[in-house]
KOLZA-445532 format. One line per 3 residues: number of its first residue (from 0); their letters; for each residue y, z, x of C-alpha. Coordinates in steps of 0.001 Angstrom, whole numbers, plus 500000, padded with zeros to 6 digits. Layout:
<nodes>
NUM) a) Y:Z:X; ...
</nodes>
This chain:
<nodes>
0) maa) 124561:837332:422818; 121320:837409:424833; 123283:838353:427899
3) rne) 124603:841411:426119; 120988:842345:425262; 121750:842225:421492
6) pml) 118318:840784:420439; 116619:843784:422017; 119090:846060:420276
9) wlc) 118262:844510:416910; 114516:844670:417632; 114625:848348:418554
12) sga) 116834:849302:415627; 114622:847295:413255; 111518:849124:414504
15) lia) 113281:852457:413984; 114305:851488:410446; 110736:850383:409647
18) cla) 109336:853713:410865; 111878:855701:408890; 111211:853615:405783
21) mil) 107461:854244:405962; 107980:857972:406418; 110540:858192:403623
24) lll) 108382:856167:401238; 105402:858412:401942; 107470:861548:401403
27) aki) 109046:860102:398250; 105610:859309:396808; 104296:862805:397584
30) iye) 107418:864536:396260; 107494:862446:393072; 103806:862856:392256
33) gar) 103600:866480:393384; 106795:867666:391689; 106034:866075:388313
36) tfw) 102464:867376:388027; 103428:870557:386194; 106106:869045:383931
39) pgr) 104838:869234:380325; 104826:865855:378584; 104866:864964:374916
42) iea) 101616:864777:372961; 100998:861569:371006; 098535:860831:368206
45) itv) 097131:857292:368466; 094626:855696:366111; 092236:853439:368014
48) ymp) 089047:851543:367317; 086344:853385:369223; 083789:851212:371019
51) edg) 081097:853789:370179; 081047:852873:366472; 083801:850267:366040
54) qph) 085640:852512:363551; 089231:853791:363786; 089595:857347:365067
57) ell) 092613:859382:366074; 093198:860413:369683; 095519:863267:370575
60) get) 096753:863417:374143; 099370:862932:376814; 100097:859506:378304
63) vdq) 099459:859658:382045; 099614:856117:383387; 100058:852469:382413
66) stf) 098066:849722:384112; 096622:846270:383462; 093152:845202:382395
69) ilt) 091641:841732:382883; 090247:840691:379508; 087664:837898:379649
72) rdf) 086255:835815:376802; 082718:837036:377449; 083915:840646:377301
75) akg) 085775:839964:374044; 082668:838463:372416; 080819:841742:372944
78) lpa) 083479:843827:371192; 083073:845247:367650; 084317:843023:364873
81) atq) 087417:845173:364246; 088771:844564:367765; 087238:841194:368579
84) ava) 089787:839196:366555; 092703:840979:368247; 091178:840410:371687
87) mel) 090628:836712:370980; 094220:836405:369807; 095425:837954:373082
90) lgk) 093306:835444:375042; 094551:832404:373150; 093108:829333:374803
93) edq) 092629:831011:378178; 089303:832335:379490; 090949:835513:380720
96) ari) 094249:837351:380367; 095944:840440:381715; 096573:843049:379047
99) sqt) 097983:846545:379211; 095872:849691:379124; 096978:853299:378843
102) lir) 095368:856302:380477; 095524:859228:378062; 094780:862832:378943
105) vdn) 092839:864022:375896; 091412:867182:377555; 088996:869269:375385
108) kdv) 086384:868755:378089; 083930:871155:376466; 083582:868877:373408
111) tgs) 084651:865411:374606; 082909:865453:377988; 085787:863797:379876
114) pyr) 089438:864895:379884; 090767:861325:380338; 090304:858123:378328
117) yvr) 091539:854551:378763; 092920:852883:375651; 093342:849099:375826
120) efe) 095909:847082:373971; 093462:845453:371530; 091978:848847:370531
123) ivd) 095211:850340:369169; 095845:850141:365419; 099362:848762:364850
126) gst) 101957:851364:363956; 099569:854281:364388; 101357:856104:367215
129) stp) 103145:859343:366309; 104151:862679:367826; 102751:865508:365651
132) ewa) 105138:868420:365331; 102455:871071:365867; 100504:869478:368692
135) vva) 099724:872435:370964; 098457:872460:374550; 096395:875550:375391
138) ery) 095450:876150:379036; 092192:878122:379309; 090363:880007:382033
141) swg) 087311:877823:381531; 086885:874205:380411; 090473:873324:381256
144) rli) 093128:872472:378693; 092684:872171:374953; 094881:869879:372833
147) gip) 094933:870235:369062; 096787:871299:365943; 096564:875062:365257
150) iaf) 095447:875522:361641; 094555:879214:361534; 094693:882474:363448
153) ear) 091506:884487:363012; 090875:888154:363645; 087220:889185:363360
156) fer) 086692:892936:363081; 083122:894192:363406; 082103:897072:361183
159) qps) 081078:899947:363435; 078153:901963:361947; 078962:905593:361271
162) ade) 077223:908351:363224; 075206:909303:360130; 074142:905687:359624
165) eql) 072991:905345:363219; 071096:908620:363056; 069267:907638:359875
168) qql) 068287:904323:361422; 066953:906050:364559; 064987:908579:362535
171) aaf) 063386:905893:360358; 062550:903749:363391; 061025:906725:365226
174) idg) 058828:907605:362246; 057663:903999:361861; 056853:903701:365547
177) nvy) 055030:907040:366028; 053545:908100:362721; 050120:906828:363788
180) rld) 049777:909895:366024; 049409:912283:363031; 046608:912973:360573
183) eqq) 046512:911328:357158; 048244:914134:355300; 051081:914363:357809
186) qat) 051346:910570:357894; 051753:910460:354117; 054421:913164:354240
189) lse) 056470:911496:356972; 055987:908001:355536; 057418:909232:352250
192) ige) 060396:910701:354073; 060749:907493:356072; 061012:905495:352842
195) slr) 063676:907862:351538; 065540:907571:354841; 065546:903781:354583
198) drl) 066728:903930:350985; 069491:906353:351961; 070353:904102:354914
201) aal) 070666:901038:352671; 072860:902915:350209; 074981:904333:353018
204) rve) 075485:900855:354498; 076680:899540:351140; 078973:902561:350735
207) nsk) 080390:902195:354245; 080800:898423:353736; 082894:899035:350618
210) sfl) 085122:901518:352471; 085411:899034:355318; 086490:896233:352955
213) dqy) 088950:898464:351082; 090531:899520:354348; 091359:895942:355401
216) aak) 092161:894621:351928; 094854:897268:351544; 096587:896130:354731
219) tga) 096467:892407:354030; 099541:890537:352882; 099668:887469:350696
222) eae) 099840:885147:353715; 096375:886104:355001; 092926:885248:353708
225) lsa) 089977:887604:354014; 086309:886685:354314; 083275:888785:355129
228) vvd) 080079:888274:357120; 077008:889589:355288; 073792:890271:357222
231) ggd) 074712:887902:360044; 075256:884913:357739; 078235:882585:357325
234) plp) 081610:884037:356264; 082126:884312:352507; 085381:884868:350579
237) lae) 085625:888403:349241; 085513:887131:345667; 082103:885542:346288
240) lpe) 080422:888561:347860; 077249:889656:346027; 077272:893083:344431
243) gst) 076159:895797:346850; 076535:893647:350001; 076072:895038:353480
246) vda) 079047:893726:355482; 078750:893223:359218; 082317:892041:359871
249) iik) 085495:891004:358162; 087532:887959:359181; 091245:887893:358569
252) stn) 092599:884327:358643; 096284:883506:358866; 096423:879870:357733
255) gsa) 099052:877231:358480; 100292:875960:361837; 103568:877885:361865
258) eaw) 101959:881115:360656; 099051:880857:363089; 101414:880150:365993
261) erf) 103586:883143:365085; 100572:885484:365104; 099426:884038:368421
264) svl) 102872:884476:369996; 103016:888125:368922; 099606:889112:370332
267) hds) 099067:886856:373334; 101054:888842:375923; 099284:892136:375208
270) iae) 095876:890424:375223; 096733:888723:378541; 097625:892103:380071
273) rvh) 094234:893493:379049; 092496:890440:380510; 094285:890975:383846
276) eqk) 093350:894659:383831; 089761:893756:383069; 089645:891335:386019
279) rlg) 091292:893904:388288; 088728:896553:387417; 085856:894152:388012
282) kfe) 087175:892767:391280; 088693:895780:392988; 087325:899049:391603
285) ige) 083743:897889:391127; 084130:895918:394345; 084977:899106:396263
288) lsq) 081887:900860:394910; 079761:897833:395785; 081091:897869:399341
291) ete) 080121:901515:399718; 076616:900762:398442; 076344:897768:400754
294) aar) 077404:899903:403725; 074590:902334:402912; 072133:899438:402684
297) qev) 073365:898180:406058; 072364:901522:407560; 068892:901048:406077
300) lda) 068643:897593:407652; 069793:898988:411008; 067167:901731:410814
303) ere) 064486:899190:409912; 065330:897085:412933; 065383:900066:415270
306) tgq) 062216:901789:414024; 060135:898826:412885; 059365:900535:409536
309) rad) 059629:898796:406128; 062774:900728:405253; 064553:898100:403138
312) air) 061463:897093:401152; 060694:900743:400430; 064332:901296:399451
315) gea) 064036:898503:396862; 060789:899868:395445; 062250:903379:395309
318) vek) 065308:902161:393376; 063062:900431:390813; 060999:903593:390300
321) ivf) 064104:905789:389992; 065557:903450:387365; 062248:903597:385464
324) lda) 062175:907413:385641; 065787:907633:384445; 064877:905495:381439
327) led) 061927:907776:380639; 064125:910871:380890; 066664:909298:378536
330) sme) 063840:908540:376085; 062635:912150:376179; 066142:913475:375658
333) snd) 066606:911118:372708; 063324:912311:371141; 064445:915949:371414
336) qla) 067771:915127:369791; 066029:913310:366926; 063713:916282:366361
339) saf) 066719:918624:366174; 068499:916286:363749; 065405:916020:361514
342) trr) 065038:919796:361457; 068683:920210:360449; 068219:917760:357590
345) fge) 064787:918754:356253; 063970:922099:357882; 064732:924136:354775
348) srp) 063595:921729:352068; 060566:920236:353836; 059448:922672:356554
351) qaa) 056009:921048:356887; 057603:917615:357448; 059984:919109:360012
354) aaf) 057058:920681:361836; 055180:917365:361767; 058211:915525:363127
357) skl) 058653:918082:365902; 054979:917706:366760; 055429:913939:366779
360) ake) 058424:914198:369137; 056508:916564:371413; 053502:914222:371580
363) and) 055798:911270:372313; 057438:913269:375098; 054077:914337:376464
366) eve) 053057:910687:376603; 056299:909802:378374; 055807:912685:380779
369) aaa) 052255:911509:381474; 053615:908049:382274; 056341:909521:384504
372) epv) 054102:911814:386565; 052245:909094:388559; 055523:907295:389141
375) rae) 057030:910448:390633; 053962:910858:392836; 054201:907224:393944
378) lke) 057909:907672:394717; 057224:910807:396749; 054393:909079:398641
381) lla) 056548:906009:399186; 059367:908011:400745; 056914:910092:402774
384) slt) 055693:906914:404468; 059050:906767:406257; 059941:909002:409167
387) gea) 062925:909800:411317; 065993:907609:411105; 064431:905285:408511
390) rra) 063831:908179:406077; 067322:909534:406627; 068894:906099:405945
393) vds) 066896:905543:402741; 067684:909061:401475; 071358:908445:402205
396) yle) 071248:905180:400250; 069566:906793:397241; 072100:909622:397305
399) tek) 074930:907082:397411; 073452:905219:394425; 073156:908482:392492
402) rlk) 076691:909564:393369; 078223:906191:392393; 076214:905750:389189
405) fpn) 078606:907593:386908; 081880:906186:388356; 080395:902693:388062
408) eei) 079323:903294:384452; 082781:904632:383659; 084457:901495:384990
411) vqk) 081978:899288:383110; 082812:901184:379919; 086516:900564:380504
414) ies) 085864:896856:380952; 083740:896732:377791; 086441:898616:375891
417) lkq) 089054:896055:376971; 086705:893216:375979; 086181:894737:372534
420) mne) 089941:895004:372038; 090383:891298:372862; 087281:889768:371274
423) pya) 088420:889802:367611; 091253:887295:368051; 090936:883508:368116
426) lvf) 093132:880485:367420; 091478:877724:365393; 092461:874164:366334
429) eia) 091988:870886:364562; 091130:868395:367297; 090650:864643:367623
432) ggp) 088314:862725:369858; 086159:860257:367995; 082549:860185:366843
435) gvp) 080430:863174:367751; 083434:865453:368304; 083744:868451:365941
438) etv) 086805:868579:363724; 087750:872165:364609; 087397:874393:367659
441) sap) 087889:878147:367810; 089515:879259:371062; 089398:883000:371894
444) iae) 092890:884257:372696; 091540:886105:375747; 090555:882712:377224
447) iir) 094052:881197:376825; 096345:881520:379841; 099319:879887:378174
450) ayp) 099940:877661:375186; 102978:875709:374016; 103886:873311:371183
453) anq) 104496:870295:373403; 106578:868253:370946; 108882:871114:369971
456) ltt) 109949:872135:373479; 113557:871717:374506; 114453:870844:378089
459) qgr) 114879:874538:378781; 111472:875251:377269; 109810:872547:379357
462) agv) 111468:873980:382467; 110054:877394:381564; 106531:875998:381298
465) yfs) 107074:874027:384522; 108095:877044:386605; 105431:879201:384985
468) rwg) 102816:876697:386157; 104283:876713:389662; 104115:880507:389676
471) efl) 100454:880347:388660; 099802:877700:391320; 101237:879874:394088
474) tte) 099861:883255:393021; 096398:882774:391501; 092940:881587:392468
477) pre) 091598:878098:391729; 089336:877345:388800; 087516:874356:387286
480) ant) 086163:873133:390646; 089618:873597:392276; 091243:871054:389913
483) egg) 093221:873741:388069; 094648:877161:388724; 096289:878178:391983
486) vlp) 095886:877934:395722; 096736:881494:396773; 093501:881898:398811
489) aiw) 094217:878611:400582; 097782:879711:401396; 096606:883020:402845
492) gtv) 093778:881324:404700; 096175:878814:406269; 098605:881587:407215
495) amt) 095883:883786:408753; 094335:880936:410733; 097723:879709:411976
498) lvm) 098762:883235:412972; 095617:883870:415031; 095808:880366:416525
501) tia) 099413:880916:417625; 098569:884275:419202; 095741:882593:421108
504) vvp) 097411:879367:422252; 101003:880326:423123; 100388:882928:425869
507) fgv) 097745:880833:427628; 099717:877616:427278; 102949:879138:428594
510) laa) 101212:880921:431482; 099361:877743:432480; 102607:875754:432422
513) lyl) 104397:878459:434416; 101769:878293:437144; 101752:874489:437278
516) rey) 105549:874203:437393; 106703:877337:439236; 103837:878383:441522
519) akg) 101489:875475:442232; 102518:872993:444917; 102147:869304:444215
522) gvi) 098888:867781:445327; 095642:866188:444280; 094288:869257:442498
525) vsi) 097464:869806:440456; 097524:866102:439577; 093898:866252:438440
528) iri) 094672:869292:436280; 097635:867512:434659; 095518:864419:433994
531) avn) 092816:866625:432468; 095370:868324:430208; 096722:864962:429031
534) nla) 093200:863651:428427; 092362:866781:426472; 095161:865880:424085
537) gvp) 093433:862575:423343; 089997:863969:422468; 089138:863428:418755
540) siv) 089585:866606:416789; 086045:866522:415382; 084743:866918:418954
543) fgv) 086578:870241:419152; 084913:871194:415874; 081477:870455:417342
546) fgl) 082388:872540:420405; 083477:875429:418181; 080279:875214:416153
549) gfl) 077910:874902:419086; 079496:877260:421612; 081757:879688:419769
552) iyt) 079646:880198:416639; 076039:879535:417656; 076360:881116:421104
555) igs) 079201:883666:421273; 079106:884600:417591; 075322:884925:417488
558) fid) 075473:887040:420671; 077971:889404:419004; 075819:889660:415879
561) ggp) 072376:890085:417387; 072728:890521:421141; 070926:888564:423863
564) kei) 067754:888123:421794; 069694:886185:419194; 070470:883418:421711
567) glr) 067050:883409:423331; 067620:885786:426262; 065344:888716:427131
570) pws) 067035:891766:428691; 065918:892729:432209; 064421:896032:433095
573) gpi) 066718:898795:434372; 066238:898328:438159; 066717:894544:437977
576) wig) 069842:894908:435867; 071371:897532:438199; 070601:895388:441250
579) vll) 072234:892278:439763; 075266:894329:438721; 075684:895698:442249
582) awa) 075307:892212:443749; 077941:890867:441380; 080335:893710:442253
585) vif) 079890:893003:445999; 080558:889260:445494; 083618:889970:443404
588) agg) 085129:892573:445752; 084266:890535:448831; 085893:887411:447415
591) vgl) 089077:889265:446479; 089281:890889:449913; 088578:887582:451714
594) wfs) 091262:885837:449676; 094007:888341:450463; 093073:888886:454124
597) vlr) 091973:885467:455330; 092140:882622:452851; 095702:883246:451657
600) asw) 097040:883280:455209; 094938:880288:456220; 096088:878229:453222
603) qsa) 099706:878094:454420; 098923:876453:457774; 095810:874488:456831
606) gwt) 095635:870694:456597; 094027:868677:453804; 090521:868963:455209
609) qra) 090775:872702:455717; 092299:873136:452257; 089441:871170:450702
612) ilc) 086971:873513:452411; 088926:876543:451221; 088947:875157:447657
615) gvi) 085180:874747:447874; 084809:878358:448997; 087027:879552:446147
618) gvw) 085065:877407:443678; 081722:878818:444824; 083101:882345:444587
621) ata) 084533:881771:441078; 081279:880218:439896; 079286:883154:441240
624) vfg) 081657:885691:439691; 081972:884214:436204; 078418:882912:436069
627) glf) 077081:886274:437184; 079231:888089:434658; 077898:885870:431874
630) vil) 074316:886410:433004; 074809:890182:433146; 076351:890281:429664
633) ghv) 073427:888249:428385; 070824:890636:429758; 072251:894127:429388
636) pff) 069369:896280:428135; 071433:898622:425951; 073272:895943:423922
639) dgf) 071409:894658:420871; 074247:893203:418821; 076832:894755:416520
642) fra) 075529:893226:413269; 071891:892597:414064; 070680:893941:410710
645) sps) 073181:892077:408547; 071408:889882:405962; 073897:887068:406643
648) pvf) 075778:886072:409827; 079031:887911:410456; 080423:886372:413628
651) ggg) 077445:884027:413877; 078911:881943:411057; 082206:880176:410508
654) gvl) 085313:882318:410197; 089022:882665:410869; 088523:883678:414509
657) was) 086405:880685:415536; 088536:878245:413567; 091677:879622:415242
660) ltl) 090209:879453:418750; 088966:875913:418147; 092411:874761:417043
663) all) 094021:876737:419881; 091999:874660:422337; 092985:871536:420415
666) tlp) 096718:872291:420577; 096775:873798:424084; 097887:870530:425786
669) vvi) 100915:870286:423473; 102128:873749:424488; 101463:873149:428202
672) vat) 103289:869798:428346; 106278:870978:426275; 106609:874174:428326
675) eea) 106440:872252:431606; 109206:869904:430448; 111322:872847:429340
678) lsa) 110859:874605:432697; 111661:871455:434687; 114921:871063:432739
681) vpn) 116259:874349:434126; 118437:873355:437170; 117051:874381:440573
684) tmr) 120533:875577:441536; 120085:878505:439157; 116819:879460:440830
687) egs) 118396:879183:444264; 121325:881324:443175; 118909:883979:441943
690) yac) 117000:883931:445227; 120285:884183:447131; 121067:887360:445209
693) gas) 117809:888891:446414; 115670:888377:443270; 111947:887843:443635
696) kwq) 110031:884882:442246; 108931:886715:439112; 112374:888241:438538
699) tik) 113887:884770:438734; 111377:883365:436259; 111764:886293:433857
702) kiv) 115565:886619:433922; 116739:883073:434665; 114136:880395:433968
705) lpr) 112302:881580:430850; 115385:882445:428739; 116855:878994:429344
708) alp) 113549:877253:428731; 112835:879141:425521; 114231:876431:423176
711) gil) 111896:873867:424710; 108946:876278:424710; 109653:877000:421054
714) tgt) 109663:873277:420326; 106220:872898:421854; 104950:875925:419970
717) ila) 106142:874570:416635; 104617:871165:417345; 101316:872866:418134
720) var) 101468:875076:415042; 102372:872133:412802; 099459:870089:414123
723) gag) 097016:872984:413882; 098087:873857:410336; 097363:870318:409163
726) eva) 094018:869749:410910; 090982:869414:408669; 088070:867819:410545
729) plm) 087284:870750:412897; 087681:873275:410084; 084867:871658:408123
732) lvg) 082502:872875:410863; 083955:876234:411880; 084891:878199:408779
735) avk) 086835:876472:405995; 085038:876483:402628; 085559:875151:399117
738) yap) 086047:878624:397691; 086206:882029:399404; 085870:885093:397147
741) elp) 087628:887351:399669; 091004:886778:401326; 091163:886964:405136
744) idt) 094265:889161:404770; 094223:892154:402424; 095128:895836:402198
747) epp) 091884:897134:403704; 091793:897999:407430; 091932:896142:409748
750) flh) 093964:894041:407236; 093232:890766:409064; 089497:890054:408778
753) ver) 088856:887372:411383; 085122:887194:410631; 085578:885953:407053
756) rfm) 085316:882385:405908; 088531:881112:404401; 090189:878461:402284
759) hlg) 092685:876085:403876; 095314:873873:402278; 094268:870815:404289
762) yhi) 090591:871279:403494; 091510:871997:399870; 093208:868580:399683
765) fdv) 090123:866905:401135; 087755:868747:398795; 089763:868081:395626
768) gml) 090547:864468:396487; 087155:863379:397835; 084496:865727:396417
771) spd) 085820:866421:392931; 083521:865403:390053; 086536:864089:388109
774) vea) 088874:861914:390177; 091621:861576:387568; 091717:865314:386917
777) akp) 091887:866001:390657; 094639:863515:391528; 097613:865671:390393
780) mvf) 096313:868678:392363; 095953:866544:395512; 099630:865538:395478
783) ttt) 100811:869038:394536; 098844:870726:397319; 100024:868084:399785
786) lll) 103615:868737:398746; 103075:872469:399265; 101571:871961:402730
789) itl) 104414:869654:403809; 106942:872143:402439; 105410:875023:404410
792) val) 105416:872999:407631; 109006:871868:406953; 110156:875459:406391
795) lnv) 108451:876471:409608; 110270:873736:411485; 113601:874600:409892
798) aai) 113175:878227:410982; 112299:877074:414493; 115284:874744:414674
801) wlr) 117580:877559:413566; 116131:879911:416198; 116355:877191:418852
804) skl) 120004:876538:418017; 120729:880258:418427; 119080:880258:421855
807) rak) 120935:877125:422893; 124226:878674:421870; 123413:881725:423982
810) fkg) 122657:879630:427075; 124963:876721:426344; 125036:874108:429033
813) nsf) 121786:875187:430672; 119200:874801:427908; 116673:872066:427456
</nodes>
C-alpha cells in the first residue's frame, strides 16, 4: 500500500475535502443568513414578567433566535417575587442551570429605546403566547419598523382661513401695532374700528367653522367618527363642542382594525408616490439650482485668491443686506395693500377713518423707507470696495441668486403642497412594550414605506414582501445608520471603483508581462524585477492604503487642487524656469539619441561588466529625465492649481480615482504573473512559424501570441478584479465613506466623477458589522450585503469563464 503511494493519496484528498468543506460551510452560512433576512416572520404576543417592575406585560414581536442562559442561584435571589419561585424551581438543588432564552425583535425603537429584547424561560407567563390576527409590521423612513395592532385610521383636515378672515386679522393687527402714531382723536376712531374688526373676525370664524363642520359631516358615513380641535386644544366629539366654537381642524377616525387597514391600503400607494416626488424635487431640482449657485460662489473664491480682496466675505454681507431689503419692500407692499383694502371697506361710510388709516400706512412705509436707505447706502459702499475681477464675480453671484430666487421658491411651494396633501393621514397603532411605553402610537402614512399584517400573509404574500424588500435593498439608499434601507450607492461605488481600477491595472500589467516574457533577455536585472513583483504581491494591503494617502492624495491630489504652493514648493522666476526646461530637453534628447546610436549597438556585443556600466548610464539618464520633469512641474510659474479656491479638497481628498489607483498597484502583480504564464504557454513553434513567414516581432505578438494567451490573461484580470473588489483596508484611507450623498456615476457630464468619495460594499460590511450602535439590528444587513458582494463577484467570474471558454474554442489546442 505504501509502495503504491496510497497514504499520500489519502492525505492529499483529505486536505482537499477539508478545504472544500470549510468553503462550502462558509458559503452555506452566508447564503442561509443573507437569504432569510428579508423573509417576513410571524408576530407573537407573549406575556412576560418585566424586571423593571416585576409585573406582567405583553410583548409583541418576531422571534429571531433561541439560545441558552446560565441561571445561578445568586441571580435568582435578586429576581422579583413573581419570577423568583419559577427560577428556583428550574434550579432545583443545583447552584446553576442552563435555561432557554429567546431573542425577540420588538422594534418601535422611538418608544422602547431598543428594537430587540431577550426573554428568559422563567419570565414567560404559562400559556400566554398567541399570534394576534391584526398584528401589523410597518416599515418607516425613520426610527425603523413599528409593530402593533392598527385600531384607527385618522385623517386630520386643517381649516384654512378664508381670504376675508385673513384680511380682517391683518387689518386689526396693523391698527393695534401702529395706532400710537396718530393723535388722540384719530386713535379713538381707529381703535373703535379695530374693535369692530375683531368682533367681525370672531363672528366670521364661528360662521366659517360651522360651514367647515357641515361640509365634512355631510360626507361622513356611519363607519367613521368625527372630532374637532378647538383653539389648539385636544380633539372633542362633535356632540360635545361648545356653542359658537372656533374650529381649527376636524379629525375623521375610521375605527376598527379591518376598517383602518382597508383605508390605509386604499391611500398608501398614492401617498407614497407623492413622497417620492417630494424627495425627487428636493434632491434633483433644488440640487441643480444649488449647484449653479455654488459654481457662482466658486468664481468669487477664485477672484478672491487672485486679487487678494475680501470678495467672499463681502458677498456674504451683501446677501444678508439684500435679504433684509427684500423683507422691507415686502412689508411696504403689504402696508399699501392693507390701506387699499381699508379704503374699500370704510371709504364711503367712514372717510375720516380711511384717511387716518392711509396716513398710518404712509407713516409706517416712511419709517421702513428710512430704515432701508442706510442699508442701501451700505450695500452700495460695500460693493464699491471691490474692483476688477472681484467685483465682476460678486455681481455675477448676486445676479445668479436673484435669477434663481423665483424658480427655487416655486419648487419649495410644490414640495410644501405635496407635504400638505400627505400630512392629514395617519394610522393609529396599539403597541406593547412594558412600563413607560405609551399604549398607542400615531404613525403618519407618509412615513410608512410598506406595511403588512404579518399573521394573515399566505406564502405568496410573504414572497411578495420578500421580493419587495430585495428590490428596496438593491435600488434605494441606506437609512437608520446603514442598518436598514438599500445599498444602491455602495453598489455603484463598487462598480465605479472596479471599473477605473481595471482600466488602470490591465494595460500596464499586460504590457509589463509582454516585455518581461517576449522582449527582455534572461539575466540578473530581469530576475530582480520578477522577485520585486512577487514581493509586491506579499505587501500588506494597508501599506498600499498609506501609500495612496501619503503620495497620491496628499502630494499629487493637493498639487492638482492648489498647485506647487499647496505642497510647499515656490515657483521659480521666468529665466530660471526656462533654463531648467532647456537643460531637461537637452538631457532627454541627448539620452534618446545616445541610446539609438551607441548604447543599443553596444549592448548586443557587450559583456556583463560593460552591460552593468550601460545600465548605470541608462539609470542616471532616467533619473535625470523623470526627476527633472517632476521638478519642472512642481515649479511652473503659471500653474496655481485647478481648484485652489475650493472650500474643501477636490482631488486633495479621498475619491474614486485614488482608491482605484491604489488597488491597481495592489493587484498589478496578479496581472503580471498570470499574463506571463499565459504567454509562456503559447508554443515557441508558433512564433518560429510566424517569423519564417516574414512577420515582425510585434506582428507575431499581436496576431499569434496574444490571441492564444487571452484566456490566461483574462483569468489574471478576473483574479485581480475579484481581489480589488473585496479589499477594504486601503479604502478606509483613500476614499470609502460611511455614507456618500452623491453617486460617483450619474447622468451629469462627465458621468463618472472620479474625484467624489464613494460607498463600497466591503466597507459597508465593515461599518455595519463593527461600528453600528446596535449589533443585533446590524447583523442581518451584514450577511445580506456579504451575500450580495459574493454574488456580484461570482457573476463576474461566471461571465469571465464563459468568455474564456469561447476563446479556448476559437484557438483549441493552443490556448493556456
